[in-house]
N, C-alpha and C positions, 0 to 999 in steps of 0.2 A: 337818178331815176329818169327813165324815158318819159317825157310828157305824153299824156293820153294813153299810157300803157294799161290802165285799168278799164278803159272804155270798152264796152261790149261792141265788138266789130260789126255785128249784124243789126245793131239798134240805131234807128234814126227816129228821134222823138217827133211825132206829128205836130204840126203847127196848130195851135189852138186859136180860137177867136180872141183870146185874152192877151196875147203878145207878151208873155212872160219874158223877163230879161234873160233867163236861162235858155229860152228858145233861140234868141238872137245871138247868144255867145256860143252855142253848141257848134262844133264838137270840142271846144277848148275847155277841158275840165278845170284847169288852173284859173282861167278867167271866170268861170262859173262860181268857183269857190270864193274868189276875191269879191265878186259882185254880191254874193250872199253875205259875206262878212261885212261889207259896207252897208248893206240894208238894215243891219241891226241898229235900232234906236234912231232911225231916220226914215224919210220918205223916199219912194222910188224917184220922184221928180227931182229931189235934191241930189240923190246919188247919180242920176243920169246926167246931171250937169257937170259932175266931177269925172265920171268914167272915161270920156274920150281923152281928156288931158292926162289922166292917170295912165291909161294904156299906151298913149303916145310916148310918155316918158319911161314907162316900165312895161314893155310889150310882152314880157314873159317872166317866168319864175326866176330865171337866172338874173335878169336885170333887177327885179325887186329884191331878191335875196341879198344883192350887193348894194342896195340903196342906202343913201345917207339918210339917217333917221329924220333929221331936221327938214331936209328937202322934201321927203315923202310926206311928212306931217303938214307942210305948207300946201301941198297939192290937195290934200283931203280935209283941210282945216274947216271948211264950211259945213262939213257933216257933223262937227262936234267930236269931242274925244280924240282930236288929231294925234296927240302924242301916243296915246294908248293904241289907237287903231294902227298907226305906223309901226309900232313895235310888234303888234300881232301879225300884221301883213308880212313884215320881214321874217319873223320867226316861222310863220306858216310856209312861206316860200322856201326858206332854207330846209325845213323838214320835208317839204314836198320833193325837193331835189335830192336830199341827202340821206333820208332815212328809209328804211324798208317798211313803209306803212302799207296796210292792206285796205283800210277803210278811211274815208274822209274824217270821221270822228277821232281818228288817231292823231290828227294834225292839230297843232296849237291854234286856238282861236276859232275852231270850227264847232258850232253848236248844233242844236237839234234841227233848225231850219236848213242850214247849209248841208248838213248830213243827209236830210230827207231829199233835198233838191239834187244832190250828187247821186243818190241812189236812183232817182227817177231819170234824170237827164243824161247821166254819164253811164250808169250801169244798166239802165233799162229795166230796173226792178220796180214794178208798180206795186205799192203796198196793198194788202187786202183791206186795210182800214184807212179811212180818210185821214190825210195829214192834218195837223193842227193849224198850220199857217193858212191865212185867208186865200192868198194867190195860189198856193199849191192845192188847196181844197178845190178852188174853181177848176184848175187844170185837171185834177184827179177825177172830179165828177164828170167833166166833159169827156175825158179819155175813156172812162168806164162806159158811158153812154155811147160814145163814138165807136169804141171797139166792139160792143155788143151788137150795135146796129149793123156794122160792117160784117160781123160774123153771120148774123141772121140773113143779110142780103145775099151771102154766098151760098146759103142752103137751098 
């Protein structure tokens, strides 16, 4: 599967004042998915301490799909659930590359938060209703206000 093949070509998510991790990782859809998976059951500050080392060792889906489970678990151990997370990251990366998936939720280990973030930041699909996640809610409210004020300013 060609990386970023599902990304909407005319979409560039505007940078919000909230500095979501998805904004900094865009346009790399695989890295956005990985970061969202790592954010489950941990804090952003803890995840951000791990992310540079993780992406230095596993810069793309191909590298992570071939990762040694134990080595990957050691890189992310400080986030908790190291063995489980490592297995999910490897499986997700393998399916990301090798299966004919259409939506992020079709990938192993991708939950509601990662799926919603993928829709917004990769596909450029802004939901009509506010997302459930706190950070996505902040971004969504900002975007809705920002896009309506931009539209009004053009009239």
